[in-house]
MIVOVO-477710 format. One record per residue (C-alpha): x, y, z; residue number from 0. Coordinates in steps of 0.25 Angstrom, whole numbers, plus 5000, padded with zeros to 4 digits. Example, Ala and Ser with C-alpha at 12.3 -4.5 7.8 and 13.67 -1.06 7.14 Angstrom:
BEGIN
<east = 5049, north = 4982, up = 5031, k = 0>
<east = 5055, north = 4996, up = 5029, k = 1>
//
This chain:
BEGIN
<east = 5472, north = 5253, up = 5407, k = 0>
<east = 5471, north = 5262, up = 5419, k = 1>
<east = 5457, north = 5261, up = 5427, k = 2>
<east = 5450, north = 5274, up = 5432, k = 3>
<east = 5447, north = 5276, up = 5445, k = 4>
<east = 5432, north = 5278, up = 5443, k = 5>
<east = 5426, north = 5264, up = 5441, k = 6>
<east = 5438, north = 5258, up = 5439, k = 7>
<east = 5436, north = 5260, up = 5423, k = 8>
<east = 5446, north = 5258, up = 5413, k = 9>
<east = 5452, north = 5271, up = 5407, k = 10>
<east = 5452, north = 5273, up = 5393, k = 11>
<east = 5466, north = 5276, up = 5387, k = 12>
<east = 5462, north = 5291, up = 5387, k = 13>
<east = 5458, north = 5290, up = 5401, k = 14>
<east = 5471, north = 5285, up = 5404, k = 15>
<east = 5477, north = 5294, up = 5397, k = 16>
<east = 5471, north = 5305, up = 5405, k = 17>
<east = 5471, north = 5298, up = 5418, k = 18>
<east = 5480, north = 5304, up = 5430, k = 19>
<east = 5484, north = 5316, up = 5420, k = 20>
<east = 5486, north = 5332, up = 5423, k = 21>
<east = 5478, north = 5338, up = 5413, k = 22>
<east = 5480, north = 5355, up = 5410, k = 23>
<east = 5469, north = 5361, up = 5402, k = 24>
<east = 5469, north = 5377, up = 5397, k = 25>
<east = 5455, north = 5382, up = 5390, k = 26>
<east = 5449, north = 5373, up = 5402, k = 27>
<east = 5437, north = 5384, up = 5404, k = 28>
<east = 5434, north = 5384, up = 5389, k = 29>
<east = 5424, north = 5376, up = 5382, k = 30>
<east = 5432, north = 5364, up = 5377, k = 31>
<east = 5442, north = 5365, up = 5392, k = 32>
<east = 5429, north = 5363, up = 5399, k = 33>
<east = 5427, north = 5351, up = 5391, k = 34>
<east = 5439, north = 5344, up = 5391, k = 35>
<east = 5440, north = 5346, up = 5409, k = 36>
<east = 5426, north = 5339, up = 5408, k = 37>
<east = 5430, north = 5328, up = 5400, k = 38>
<east = 5444, north = 5324, up = 5405, k = 39>
<east = 5438, north = 5324, up = 5419, k = 40>
<east = 5426, north = 5316, up = 5416, k = 41>
<east = 5431, north = 5306, up = 5407, k = 42>
<east = 5446, north = 5305, up = 5412, k = 43>
<east = 5444, north = 5304, up = 5428, k = 44>
<east = 5457, north = 5299, up = 5429, k = 45>
<east = 5463, north = 5314, up = 5427, k = 46>
<east = 5472, north = 5318, up = 5439, k = 47>
<east = 5470, north = 5334, up = 5434, k = 48>
<east = 5464, north = 5344, up = 5425, k = 49>
<east = 5473, north = 5358, up = 5426, k = 50>
<east = 5466, north = 5370, up = 5418, k = 51>
<east = 5471, north = 5381, up = 5415, k = 52>
<east = 5461, north = 5393, up = 5419, k = 53>
<east = 5462, north = 5409, up = 5417, k = 54>
<east = 5456, north = 5418, up = 5426, k = 55>
<east = 5448, north = 5429, up = 5421, k = 56>
<east = 5435, north = 5439, up = 5423, k = 57>
<east = 5438, north = 5440, up = 5437, k = 58>
<east = 5439, north = 5425, up = 5440, k = 59>
<east = 5450, north = 5417, up = 5444, k = 60>
<east = 5454, north = 5403, up = 5442, k = 61>
<east = 5445, north = 5396, up = 5452, k = 62>
<east = 5433, north = 5404, up = 5448, k = 63>
<east = 5435, north = 5401, up = 5434, k = 64>
<east = 5437, north = 5385, up = 5437, k = 65>
<east = 5425, north = 5385, up = 5445, k = 66>
<east = 5417, north = 5392, up = 5434, k = 67>
<east = 5423, north = 5382, up = 5424, k = 68>
<east = 5419, north = 5369, up = 5432, k = 69>
<east = 5403, north = 5374, up = 5436, k = 70>
<east = 5401, north = 5373, up = 5420, k = 71>
<east = 5392, north = 5363, up = 5417, k = 72>
<east = 5401, north = 5354, up = 5408, k = 73>
<east = 5407, north = 5349, up = 5421, k = 74>
<east = 5393, north = 5346, up = 5426, k = 75>
<east = 5395, north = 5330, up = 5422, k = 76>
<east = 5410, north = 5330, up = 5426, k = 77>
<east = 5404, north = 5334, up = 5440, k = 78>
<east = 5394, north = 5323, up = 5441, k = 79>
<east = 5405, north = 5313, up = 5438, k = 80>
<east = 5417, north = 5319, up = 5446, k = 81>
<east = 5413, north = 5329, up = 5457, k = 82>
<east = 5426, north = 5331, up = 5459, k = 83>
<east = 5432, north = 5334, up = 5446, k = 84>
<east = 5437, north = 5347, up = 5451, k = 85>
<east = 5447, north = 5341, up = 5459, k = 86>
<east = 5455, north = 5338, up = 5445, k = 87>
<east = 5455, north = 5351, up = 5441, k = 88>
<east = 5466, north = 5362, up = 5443, k = 89>
<east = 5464, north = 5375, up = 5438, k = 90>
<east = 5476, north = 5384, up = 5434, k = 91>
<east = 5476, north = 5399, up = 5433, k = 92>
<east = 5481, north = 5404, up = 5419, k = 93>
<east = 5480, north = 5409, up = 5405, k = 94>
<east = 5484, north = 5405, up = 5392, k = 95>
<east = 5486, north = 5419, up = 5386, k = 96>
<east = 5496, north = 5422, up = 5398, k = 97>
<east = 5512, north = 5418, up = 5399, k = 98>
<east = 5513, north = 5404, up = 5403, k = 99>
<east = 5498, north = 5402, up = 5403, k = 100>
<east = 5498, north = 5411, up = 5415, k = 101>
<east = 5500, north = 5399, up = 5424, k = 102>
<east = 5507, north = 5401, up = 5438, k = 103>
<east = 5522, north = 5396, up = 5439, k = 104>
<east = 5515, north = 5386, up = 5450, k = 105>
<east = 5504, north = 5380, up = 5440, k = 106>
<east = 5513, north = 5379, up = 5429, k = 107>
<east = 5523, north = 5371, up = 5439, k = 108>
<east = 5510, north = 5362, up = 5441, k = 109>
<east = 5506, north = 5360, up = 5427, k = 110>
<east = 5520, north = 5356, up = 5421, k = 111>
<east = 5520, north = 5345, up = 5433, k = 112>
<east = 5507, north = 5340, up = 5432, k = 113>
<east = 5500, north = 5341, up = 5417, k = 114>
<east = 5500, north = 5329, up = 5408, k = 115>
<east = 5489, north = 5334, up = 5397, k = 116>
<east = 5486, north = 5347, up = 5392, k = 117>
<east = 5475, north = 5353, up = 5384, k = 118>
<east = 5477, north = 5367, up = 5381, k = 119>
<east = 5463, north = 5372, up = 5377, k = 120>
<east = 5464, north = 5387, up = 5380, k = 121>
<east = 5463, north = 5397, up = 5369, k = 122>
<east = 5455, north = 5409, up = 5365, k = 123>
<east = 5445, north = 5405, up = 5356, k = 124>
<east = 5439, north = 5418, up = 5353, k = 125>
<east = 5440, north = 5420, up = 5337, k = 126>
<east = 5441, north = 5435, up = 5338, k = 127>
<east = 5452, north = 5435, up = 5349, k = 128>
<east = 5461, north = 5446, up = 5348, k = 129>
<east = 5475, north = 5440, up = 5344, k = 130>
<east = 5482, north = 5443, up = 5354, k = 131>
<east = 5474, north = 5437, up = 5365, k = 132>
<east = 5472, north = 5425, up = 5357, k = 133>
<east = 5486, north = 5423, up = 5354, k = 134>
<east = 5490, north = 5424, up = 5369, k = 135>
<east = 5480, north = 5412, up = 5373, k = 136>
<east = 5479, north = 5404, up = 5359, k = 137>
<east = 5495, north = 5405, up = 5357, k = 138>
<east = 5503, north = 5410, up = 5367, k = 139>
<east = 5495, north = 5400, up = 5376, k = 140>
<east = 5499, north = 5388, up = 5368, k = 141>
<east = 5514, north = 5392, up = 5369, k = 142>
<east = 5513, north = 5393, up = 5385, k = 143>
<east = 5505, north = 5379, up = 5385, k = 144>
<east = 5515, north = 5371, up = 5378, k = 145>
<east = 5526, north = 5378, up = 5386, k = 146>
<east = 5521, north = 5374, up = 5398, k = 147>
<east = 5517, north = 5361, up = 5394, k = 148>
<east = 5531, north = 5357, up = 5390, k = 149>
<east = 5534, north = 5358, up = 5404, k = 150>
<east = 5524, north = 5347, up = 5407, k = 151>
<east = 5531, north = 5335, up = 5410, k = 152>
<east = 5520, north = 5325, up = 5411, k = 153>
<east = 5514, north = 5330, up = 5399, k = 154>
<east = 5506, north = 5320, up = 5390, k = 155>
<east = 5498, north = 5328, up = 5381, k = 156>
<east = 5495, north = 5343, up = 5375, k = 157>
<east = 5483, north = 5346, up = 5369, k = 158>
<east = 5483, north = 5360, up = 5361, k = 159>
<east = 5468, north = 5362, up = 5359, k = 160>
<east = 5467, north = 5370, up = 5345, k = 161>
<east = 5456, north = 5371, up = 5335, k = 162>
<east = 5454, north = 5364, up = 5321, k = 163>
<east = 5454, north = 5379, up = 5316, k = 164>
<east = 5468, north = 5383, up = 5320, k = 165>
<east = 5471, north = 5380, up = 5306, k = 166>
<east = 5458, north = 5385, up = 5299, k = 167>
<east = 5465, north = 5391, up = 5288, k = 168>
<east = 5468, north = 5378, up = 5283, k = 169>
<east = 5460, north = 5368, up = 5277, k = 170>
<east = 5461, north = 5356, up = 5279, k = 171>
<east = 5464, north = 5357, up = 5294, k = 172>
<east = 5474, north = 5345, up = 5296, k = 173>
<east = 5479, north = 5339, up = 5309, k = 174>
<east = 5491, north = 5346, up = 5309, k = 175>
<east = 5499, north = 5359, up = 5312, k = 176>
<east = 5499, north = 5372, up = 5303, k = 177>
<east = 5507, north = 5383, up = 5302, k = 178>
<east = 5503, north = 5395, up = 5312, k = 179>
<east = 5498, north = 5408, up = 5305, k = 180>
<east = 5510, north = 5414, up = 5314, k = 181>
<east = 5521, north = 5410, up = 5323, k = 182>
<east = 5515, north = 5409, up = 5338, k = 183>
<east = 5527, north = 5417, up = 5344, k = 184>
<east = 5524, north = 5427, up = 5333, k = 185>
<east = 5510, north = 5429, up = 5334, k = 186>
<east = 5514, north = 5430, up = 5350, k = 187>
<east = 5524, north = 5440, up = 5349, k = 188>
<east = 5514, north = 5448, up = 5340, k = 189>
<east = 5503, north = 5450, up = 5349, k = 190>
<east = 5512, north = 5452, up = 5362, k = 191>
<east = 5519, north = 5462, up = 5354, k = 192>
<east = 5507, north = 5470, up = 5348, k = 193>
<east = 5496, north = 5479, up = 5354, k = 194>
<east = 5481, north = 5473, up = 5354, k = 195>
<east = 5476, north = 5483, up = 5345, k = 196>
<east = 5487, north = 5481, up = 5334, k = 197>
<east = 5486, north = 5465, up = 5336, k = 198>
<east = 5470, north = 5466, up = 5333, k = 199>
<east = 5474, north = 5474, up = 5320, k = 200>
<east = 5483, north = 5464, up = 5315, k = 201>
<east = 5475, north = 5452, up = 5319, k = 202>
<east = 5468, north = 5450, up = 5305, k = 203>
<east = 5482, north = 5450, up = 5298, k = 204>
<east = 5487, north = 5440, up = 5308, k = 205>
<east = 5475, north = 5431, up = 5306, k = 206>
<east = 5474, north = 5433, up = 5291, k = 207>
<east = 5467, north = 5420, up = 5286, k = 208>
<east = 5464, north = 5415, up = 5301, k = 209>
<east = 5449, north = 5418, up = 5305, k = 210>
<east = 5453, north = 5422, up = 5319, k = 211>
<east = 5463, north = 5422, up = 5331, k = 212>
<east = 5459, north = 5410, up = 5337, k = 213>
<east = 5462, north = 5400, up = 5326, k = 214>
<east = 5475, north = 5410, up = 5322, k = 215>
<east = 5482, north = 5407, up = 5335, k = 216>
<east = 5477, north = 5393, up = 5337, k = 217>
<east = 5484, north = 5391, up = 5324, k = 218>
<east = 5497, north = 5397, up = 5331, k = 219>
<east = 5496, north = 5390, up = 5344, k = 220>
<east = 5495, north = 5376, up = 5334, k = 221>
<east = 5508, north = 5379, up = 5331, k = 222>
<east = 5513, north = 5381, up = 5343, k = 223>
<east = 5511, north = 5368, up = 5348, k = 224>
<east = 5517, north = 5363, up = 5335, k = 225>
<east = 5531, north = 5370, up = 5337, k = 226>
<east = 5531, north = 5372, up = 5352, k = 227>
<east = 5526, north = 5359, up = 5358, k = 228>
<east = 5540, north = 5352, up = 5358, k = 229>
<east = 5539, north = 5338, up = 5363, k = 230>
<east = 5525, north = 5339, up = 5370, k = 231>
<east = 5514, north = 5328, up = 5369, k = 232>
<east = 5504, north = 5340, up = 5361, k = 233>
<east = 5494, north = 5341, up = 5351, k = 234>
<east = 5483, north = 5351, up = 5346, k = 235>
<east = 5470, north = 5346, up = 5346, k = 236>
<east = 5460, north = 5354, up = 5335, k = 237>
<east = 5446, north = 5354, up = 5339, k = 238>
<east = 5436, north = 5359, up = 5328, k = 239>
<east = 5424, north = 5369, up = 5333, k = 240>
<east = 5420, north = 5364, up = 5346, k = 241>
<east = 5405, north = 5364, up = 5350, k = 242>
<east = 5398, north = 5360, up = 5361, k = 243>
<east = 5398, north = 5346, up = 5367, k = 244>
<east = 5391, north = 5334, up = 5361, k = 245>
<east = 5389, north = 5326, up = 5373, k = 246>
<east = 5398, north = 5327, up = 5385, k = 247>
<east = 5398, north = 5332, up = 5396, k = 248>
<east = 5386, north = 5339, up = 5391, k = 249>
<east = 5380, north = 5339, up = 5378, k = 250>
<east = 5380, north = 5352, up = 5370, k = 251>
<east = 5390, north = 5359, up = 5382, k = 252>
<east = 5395, north = 5371, up = 5376, k = 253>
<east = 5401, north = 5384, up = 5385, k = 254>
<east = 5403, north = 5394, up = 5372, k = 255>
<east = 5396, north = 5403, up = 5361, k = 256>
<east = 5408, north = 5398, up = 5352, k = 257>
<east = 5406, north = 5395, up = 5338, k = 258>
<east = 5394, north = 5387, up = 5335, k = 259>
<east = 5388, north = 5386, up = 5347, k = 260>
<east = 5389, north = 5402, up = 5347, k = 261>
<east = 5380, north = 5402, up = 5333, k = 262>
<east = 5370, north = 5392, up = 5337, k = 263>
<east = 5367, north = 5398, up = 5352, k = 264>
<east = 5365, north = 5411, up = 5343, k = 265>
<east = 5356, north = 5405, up = 5333, k = 266>
<east = 5349, north = 5399, up = 5345, k = 267>
<east = 5347, north = 5411, up = 5351, k = 268>
<east = 5342, north = 5417, up = 5339, k = 269>
<east = 5352, north = 5427, up = 5336, k = 270>
<east = 5360, north = 5421, up = 5327, k = 271>
<east = 5353, north = 5419, up = 5311, k = 272>
<east = 5364, north = 5416, up = 5302, k = 273>
<east = 5378, north = 5413, up = 5302, k = 274>
<east = 5388, north = 5416, up = 5291, k = 275>
<east = 5391, north = 5401, up = 5288, k = 276>
<east = 5393, north = 5390, up = 5279, k = 277>
<east = 5383, north = 5378, up = 5282, k = 278>
<east = 5391, north = 5369, up = 5273, k = 279>
<east = 5403, north = 5371, up = 5279, k = 280>
<east = 5408, north = 5359, up = 5288, k = 281>
<east = 5411, north = 5364, up = 5302, k = 282>
<east = 5421, north = 5357, up = 5312, k = 283>
<east = 5412, north = 5355, up = 5325, k = 284>
<east = 5417, north = 5347, up = 5336, k = 285>
<east = 5409, north = 5345, up = 5350, k = 286>
<east = 5416, north = 5349, up = 5363, k = 287>
<east = 5415, north = 5336, up = 5370, k = 288>
<east = 5420, north = 5328, up = 5358, k = 289>
<east = 5431, north = 5338, up = 5356, k = 290>
<east = 5435, north = 5338, up = 5370, k = 291>
<east = 5437, north = 5322, up = 5370, k = 292>
<east = 5445, north = 5324, up = 5356, k = 293>
<east = 5454, north = 5333, up = 5364, k = 294>
<east = 5456, north = 5324, up = 5377, k = 295>
<east = 5459, north = 5313, up = 5366, k = 296>
<east = 5468, north = 5321, up = 5360, k = 297>
<east = 5478, north = 5322, up = 5373, k = 298>
<east = 5478, north = 5307, up = 5374, k = 299>
<east = 5481, north = 5306, up = 5359, k = 300>
<east = 5493, north = 5317, up = 5361, k = 301>
<east = 5499, north = 5309, up = 5373, k = 302>
<east = 5499, north = 5296, up = 5365, k = 303>
<east = 5506, north = 5302, up = 5352, k = 304>
<east = 5519, north = 5299, up = 5354, k = 305>
<east = 5523, north = 5309, up = 5339, k = 306>
<east = 5520, north = 5321, up = 5347, k = 307>
<east = 5532, north = 5327, up = 5345, k = 308>
<east = 5534, north = 5326, up = 5332, k = 309>
<east = 5518, north = 5326, up = 5328, k = 310>
<east = 5510, north = 5335, up = 5337, k = 311>
<east = 5496, north = 5329, up = 5334, k = 312>
<east = 5484, north = 5339, up = 5331, k = 313>
<east = 5469, north = 5334, up = 5333, k = 314>
<east = 5458, north = 5340, up = 5322, k = 315>
<east = 5446, north = 5336, up = 5331, k = 316>
<east = 5436, north = 5339, up = 5321, k = 317>
<east = 5422, north = 5335, up = 5315, k = 318>
<east = 5428, north = 5328, up = 5300, k = 319>
<east = 5420, north = 5315, up = 5305, k = 320>
<east = 5407, north = 5322, up = 5309, k = 321>
<east = 5407, north = 5335, up = 5301, k = 322>
<east = 5395, north = 5346, up = 5302, k = 323>
<east = 5392, north = 5358, up = 5293, k = 324>
<east = 5387, north = 5371, up = 5299, k = 325>
<east = 5374, north = 5369, up = 5293, k = 326>
<east = 5372, north = 5356, up = 5300, k = 327>
<east = 5377, north = 5361, up = 5312, k = 328>
<east = 5366, north = 5373, up = 5310, k = 329>
<east = 5355, north = 5362, up = 5306, k = 330>
<east = 5359, north = 5353, up = 5318, k = 331>
<east = 5359, north = 5364, up = 5327, k = 332>
<east = 5344, north = 5370, up = 5322, k = 333>
<east = 5339, north = 5357, up = 5323, k = 334>
<east = 5339, north = 5354, up = 5340, k = 335>
<east = 5337, north = 5370, up = 5342, k = 336>
<east = 5322, north = 5370, up = 5344, k = 337>
<east = 5324, north = 5360, up = 5355, k = 338>
<east = 5332, north = 5369, up = 5365, k = 339>
<east = 5331, north = 5382, up = 5361, k = 340>
<east = 5334, north = 5394, up = 5370, k = 341>
<east = 5326, north = 5403, up = 5379, k = 342>
<east = 5336, north = 5415, up = 5376, k = 343>
<east = 5333, north = 5415, up = 5359, k = 344>
<east = 5330, north = 5428, up = 5354, k = 345>
<east = 5324, north = 5424, up = 5340, k = 346>
<east = 5322, north = 5410, up = 5333, k = 347>
<east = 5335, north = 5403, up = 5329, k = 348>
<east = 5335, north = 5404, up = 5314, k = 349>
<east = 5351, north = 5402, up = 5312, k = 350>
<east = 5357, north = 5399, up = 5298, k = 351>
<east = 5369, north = 5400, up = 5290, k = 352>
<east = 5373, north = 5409, up = 5280, k = 353>
<east = 5384, north = 5406, up = 5271, k = 354>
<east = 5385, north = 5418, up = 5264, k = 355>
<east = 5390, north = 5430, up = 5272, k = 356>
<east = 5381, north = 5441, up = 5264, k = 357>
<east = 5368, north = 5433, up = 5266, k = 358>
<east = 5373, north = 5432, up = 5282, k = 359>
<east = 5376, north = 5446, up = 5284, k = 360>
<east = 5360, north = 5448, up = 5278, k = 361>
<east = 5356, north = 5439, up = 5288, k = 362>
<east = 5365, north = 5445, up = 5299, k = 363>
<east = 5357, north = 5459, up = 5297, k = 364>
<east = 5344, north = 5454, up = 5295, k = 365>
<east = 5342, north = 5445, up = 5306, k = 366>
<east = 5353, north = 5449, up = 5316, k = 367>
<east = 5356, north = 5463, up = 5317, k = 368>
<east = 5342, north = 5468, up = 5311, k = 369>
<east = 5336, north = 5462, up = 5324, k = 370>
<east = 5346, north = 5464, up = 5333, k = 371>
<east = 5345, north = 5479, up = 5329, k = 372>
<east = 5330, north = 5479, up = 5331, k = 373>
<east = 5331, north = 5473, up = 5344, k = 374>
<east = 5341, north = 5481, up = 5350, k = 375>
<east = 5333, north = 5494, up = 5346, k = 376>
<east = 5323, north = 5488, up = 5353, k = 377>
<east = 5332, north = 5485, up = 5366, k = 378>
<east = 5336, north = 5500, up = 5366, k = 379>
<east = 5322, north = 5505, up = 5363, k = 380>
<east = 5318, north = 5497, up = 5376, k = 381>
<east = 5331, north = 5502, up = 5384, k = 382>
<east = 5338, north = 5488, up = 5382, k = 383>
<east = 5352, north = 5488, up = 5378, k = 384>
<east = 5353, north = 5483, up = 5363, k = 385>
<east = 5362, north = 5469, up = 5363, k = 386>
<east = 5358, north = 5463, up = 5349, k = 387>
<east = 5367, north = 5470, up = 5340, k = 388>
<east = 5378, north = 5467, up = 5349, k = 389>
<east = 5375, north = 5453, up = 5351, k = 390>
<east = 5375, north = 5451, up = 5336, k = 391>
<east = 5387, north = 5458, up = 5334, k = 392>
<east = 5393, north = 5447, up = 5343, k = 393>
<east = 5386, north = 5436, up = 5337, k = 394>
<east = 5392, north = 5441, up = 5322, k = 395>
<east = 5406, north = 5441, up = 5326, k = 396>
<east = 5405, north = 5427, up = 5331, k = 397>
<east = 5399, north = 5422, up = 5319, k = 398>
<east = 5408, north = 5430, up = 5310, k = 399>
<east = 5420, north = 5424, up = 5319, k = 400>
<east = 5416, north = 5409, up = 5315, k = 401>
<east = 5411, north = 5413, up = 5302, k = 402>
<east = 5425, north = 5409, up = 5297, k = 403>
<east = 5422, north = 5395, up = 5301, k = 404>
<east = 5409, north = 5393, up = 5298, k = 405>
<east = 5410, north = 5398, up = 5284, k = 406>
<east = 5423, north = 5387, up = 5281, k = 407>
<east = 5425, north = 5373, up = 5282, k = 408>
<east = 5439, north = 5366, up = 5284, k = 409>
<east = 5443, north = 5352, up = 5283, k = 410>
<east = 5451, north = 5345, up = 5294, k = 411>
<east = 5460, north = 5332, up = 5295, k = 412>
<east = 5459, north = 5323, up = 5310, k = 413>
<east = 5467, north = 5311, up = 5305, k = 414>
<east = 5475, north = 5312, up = 5317, k = 415>
<east = 5462, north = 5314, up = 5327, k = 416>
<east = 5457, north = 5302, up = 5319, k = 417>
<east = 5468, north = 5293, up = 5324, k = 418>
<east = 5466, north = 5298, up = 5337, k = 419>
<east = 5452, north = 5292, up = 5338, k = 420>
<east = 5455, north = 5280, up = 5334, k = 421>
<east = 5465, north = 5278, up = 5346, k = 422>
<east = 5453, north = 5281, up = 5356, k = 423>
<east = 5449, north = 5268, up = 5363, k = 424>
<east = 5435, north = 5266, up = 5362, k = 425>
<east = 5430, north = 5270, up = 5377, k = 426>
<east = 5438, north = 5284, up = 5374, k = 427>
<east = 5431, north = 5286, up = 5362, k = 428>
<east = 5419, north = 5285, up = 5370, k = 429>
<east = 5423, north = 5292, up = 5382, k = 430>
<east = 5431, north = 5303, up = 5373, k = 431>
<east = 5420, north = 5304, up = 5362, k = 432>
<east = 5427, north = 5313, up = 5350, k = 433>
<east = 5425, north = 5306, up = 5336, k = 434>
<east = 5416, north = 5316, up = 5329, k = 435>
<east = 5413, north = 5306, up = 5320, k = 436>
<east = 5404, north = 5300, up = 5331, k = 437>
<east = 5398, north = 5314, up = 5334, k = 438>
<east = 5383, north = 5315, up = 5330, k = 439>
<east = 5379, north = 5329, up = 5327, k = 440>
<east = 5364, north = 5328, up = 5328, k = 441>
<east = 5366, north = 5324, up = 5342, k = 442>
<east = 5375, north = 5334, up = 5346, k = 443>
<east = 5364, north = 5344, up = 5342, k = 444>
<east = 5355, north = 5340, up = 5350, k = 445>
<east = 5362, north = 5344, up = 5363, k = 446>
<east = 5371, north = 5357, up = 5354, k = 447>
<east = 5360, north = 5368, up = 5356, k = 448>
<east = 5355, north = 5364, up = 5370, k = 449>
<east = 5371, north = 5366, up = 5374, k = 450>
<east = 5370, north = 5380, up = 5368, k = 451>
<east = 5356, north = 5383, up = 5375, k = 452>
<east = 5362, north = 5376, up = 5389, k = 453>
<east = 5377, north = 5379, up = 5389, k = 454>
<east = 5379, north = 5393, up = 5382, k = 455>
<east = 5364, north = 5401, up = 5382, k = 456>
<east = 5362, north = 5397, up = 5397, k = 457>
<east = 5349, north = 5391, up = 5394, k = 458>
<east = 5344, north = 5381, up = 5403, k = 459>
<east = 5337, north = 5368, up = 5398, k = 460>
<east = 5326, north = 5374, up = 5408, k = 461>
<east = 5321, north = 5385, up = 5398, k = 462>
<east = 5320, north = 5376, up = 5385, k = 463>
<east = 5304, north = 5376, up = 5385, k = 464>
<east = 5305, north = 5390, up = 5386, k = 465>
<east = 5316, north = 5391, up = 5375, k = 466>
<east = 5307, north = 5382, up = 5367, k = 467>
<east = 5294, north = 5391, up = 5368, k = 468>
<east = 5303, north = 5403, up = 5365, k = 469>
<east = 5308, north = 5396, up = 5352, k = 470>
<east = 5295, north = 5392, up = 5347, k = 471>
<east = 5292, north = 5407, up = 5349, k = 472>
<east = 5303, north = 5413, up = 5342, k = 473>
<east = 5301, north = 5402, up = 5331, k = 474>
<east = 5287, north = 5409, up = 5326, k = 475>
<east = 5291, north = 5423, up = 5329, k = 476>
<east = 5303, north = 5420, up = 5319, k = 477>
<east = 5293, north = 5413, up = 5310, k = 478>
<east = 5284, north = 5426, up = 5311, k = 479>
<east = 5296, north = 5435, up = 5308, k = 480>
<east = 5300, north = 5428, up = 5294, k = 481>
<east = 5284, north = 5428, up = 5290, k = 482>
<east = 5284, north = 5443, up = 5293, k = 483>
<east = 5298, north = 5446, up = 5287, k = 484>
<east = 5293, north = 5437, up = 5274, k = 485>
<east = 5281, north = 5444, up = 5273, k = 486>
<east = 5286, north = 5458, up = 5273, k = 487>
<east = 5296, north = 5454, up = 5263, k = 488>
<east = 5287, north = 5448, up = 5254, k = 489>
<east = 5279, north = 5461, up = 5256, k = 490>
<east = 5290, north = 5470, up = 5251, k = 491>
<east = 5293, north = 5461, up = 5240, k = 492>
<east = 5278, north = 5460, up = 5235, k = 493>
<east = 5276, north = 5476, up = 5236, k = 494>
<east = 5289, north = 5478, up = 5227, k = 495>
<east = 5284, north = 5468, up = 5217, k = 496>
<east = 5271, north = 5476, up = 5218, k = 497>
<east = 5277, north = 5489, up = 5215, k = 498>
<east = 5285, north = 5482, up = 5205, k = 499>
<east = 5273, north = 5478, up = 5198, k = 500>
<east = 5265, north = 5489, up = 5199, k = 501>
<east = 5278, north = 5498, up = 5194, k = 502>
<east = 5277, north = 5489, up = 5181, k = 503>
//
């Protein structure tokens, strides 16, 4: 067993695998990409270099975007432990939606010569993404990445990161390949030969039973891995719905409003009162840090999989061993909400799950749209720009997009992943903690709402006393309003009953 350079500690098997390796990561500027970079550098100090594909955008070049990337608070622990960690980072300009990933000939030559491990994470994850854009990144980008990797003579492991819902029209979802909804070449030719307006019109016919373009294109991409990987040491990693971190590098860290985080943030601010959702459904949630550790472990296992030429491994990383229902998620969130309210709340949190659509729509009109209309009229009268009806329009679109996954339940098999866990040494089990069986949901929710408050609502901890005062005030206003509404309702009933008896 090798020794690490730091304090001459023995390397664990996984640390030894990553020792002196050059790693290429796409999607490194995203939520999971940041966690992957941070964890690799902090836990595997022997890594030689990490190359990150970064797309220039919004008038910012690669250098500006890389500087912004490492200013994120998620790297604060790494900065303390390894102040010079950026010396191991090389940022490459590119775009997975462009031919050959938009990489220059020189950068391509360097990657071919140096890279030993690849994590292909880049994808457009927006559920309502246009089919043309989703295909360019999620399908064609995978083809280009595989083509590039075939030229890497030192390649030991390639992990294609998919999603457990890439095969959501099937139930159960097993650790195997499924037939795609359309051949990748057919889809690429279609989107490249047809104008975007016509493509948008035929998208519903293309999707058929698929809920959105994200899972549709992810399913097509998995088939590319199956048929074009050749002799590559490649595998597919399918995580569940990735939520904020459990313990590391910061408890509760998250940088996006996707899925449960967006709903919780909306409820915490008092905006969302009802979500069309079946509370009894088990939802496949996995914390960001555990998922990152599992991803790192999967790359190690792929390299040790001598049968990859005949059997491409697929890892379903799910919460089978420690399930949680939508109702339990809501209740456990609410359990700690009063401890970390936000000062930006506009109303008291009275969020609930509504299984029946008609009842949900009644709540939407009564508790969302009617108050929004009244407030917007008031703002208009005071010469201010109305905003709440537009805000609710965005919120309702978000809720509708995830409704498919809130109302349906899937069963998953993860036998291969269970076998991988058995291979881990005691040291690696601790260093790369990824066993959902040992994960404690109640401990997680103690920091879940605080993380949303700090990292995506950008409400600093210093405002907590102010937020708690406002929370108590909103609570009594909320109770008073309920009492007034109930009184009006009972009065109307009393008048109607009285008139009925007088008539009789």
